[in-house]
N, C-alpha and C positions, 0 to 999 in steps of 0.2 A: 504494500500500500504506500502511496506517495504521502509522506508526512506533511506536505503542504496542501494536500487536497482539502477542500472545504465542504464537508457534509454537515457543517455546524448548524444549518437551518433546522435540523431535527434535534439539536442538542439543547439541554436545559441544565443550567448550573445554579448553585447557590453560592453566595459569598458571605463569609464570616469575617468580620473586621474588628480588631481590638481598638478600643477607644483610648487606651493608654498611649501617650505620645500622639494625640489626635491631630496635631499640626502636620504630622508625617502621614499617619494612616488615613486621614481624610483625603489627602492628595492621592494616596494609593488607591482608595476606593474609586475616585473619579477616573483614574487611569484604567482600573480593572473593568469598570462599566463600559468605558470607551472601547477597550480591547474586545470585550464580549460582543458589543454592537458591531464592530468591524468584522468579526467572525460570523455574524449572523446568529449567534447563540442567544437563547432566552435566559433571563435571570429570574429564576423562580422565587428567590428570596434574598434579601440582604439583612443579615442579623448582626447587630452590634453587641459586643461583650466588653466587660471592663478591661480585661487584659488577655494576653496570649495564653496564659495558664488556664483561663476560663473557656477556651475554645472547644476542647474535646467533647464536652457534654452536649453543647448545642450542635456541633457537627454530627454527632451520633443521631440526634433527633432528626436532623435534616436528611441524613442518609436513609432513614426509614420511609421518607416520603416518596411516593410514586412519581412525582413530577420533578424530582432532583436526580440527575444522572451522575453528578460529580459536585464536589465542593472545593472552592478556592479559598484559602485562608490568607489573611493579610494582617501583618503586625510589625512592630518595630520595638525590639527589646534592646535598650541602650545600656552599654557597659557603665557600671557604677564603681564604687570603691571596693565592693566585695565580688564574690563569684555568683551572686544571685542570678545574673543574666544567663550564665551557663546552665544553672539548675532549671530555670524556667523554660528555656528553649529545648533542652534535652527532654524534660518531662512532657512538654507539649508535643514535640515531634514524635516521641515514642507512642503517646496516647493516640495521636492522629493516625499513625501508621496502623496501630491495632484496630482502630475503628474502620479504616479503609478495608482491611483484610476481613474483619468480622462481617461487615455489611456487603462486601464484594462490590464496592463502588469507589472510584478514585477520589482521593483527597490530595490537593496540591499544597505545597508548603511555601507560601509567600511571606515568610517571616524573616525580617532582617535581624541578624544577631546569631549567636552571642558575640560579644567582643566589639561591637560597632559603636563608634562615637556618634553623637548627635549629628555632626557634620557628615559623617560617612552614611548614616541612615538616610539623611535628607538627600544626599547625592544618589543613593541607590533606589529610592522609593519608586520612581516611575517604572524602572526596568523590572524590579521584583514583582510589582503588581501585574504588569503585562505578562511576564513569564508564568506567574501563577495561573492566570486564566488560560494561556496557551497550553500549559502542561495539563490542566484539567480536561481541556477539549481533546488533546492528543491522546490522553489516557482512555477516554471513552472509546476512541477508535481502536486503540491497541487492545483493550479488553474485548471488544467485539471481534477483532481479528483472532485473538487467542482462543475464543470460543468456537470459531468456525472450523 
């Protein structure tokens, strides 16, 4: 299958966005919505959560919905004085991967961090958001291809 082929008109994703560092994640959400629109994908839901650590529960709920084929997650976990950012991103990524496997639906990881400064996260925001949507859409195709 051609990875750039666009069968996205039949695709429906949800987006879960962290409100922590919302000056970054708000911009990420706008970019993700734009990317989905360019791909012709429907956005079944946009759900805001307090922080990245809070995403897995909401993602699991969305994966149970029949109108959601995949979920794109968006967040920015900024490095502080401790290793808290490492713990948050590792726990979140692990839980999201487990949810994806459990529900057999793609979940893309559009979370900046760990180890990112505010300036680095700001610079990476647009690309991370667009890649999260593209990954979710490509995984829908890859999963369909794997089942054939």
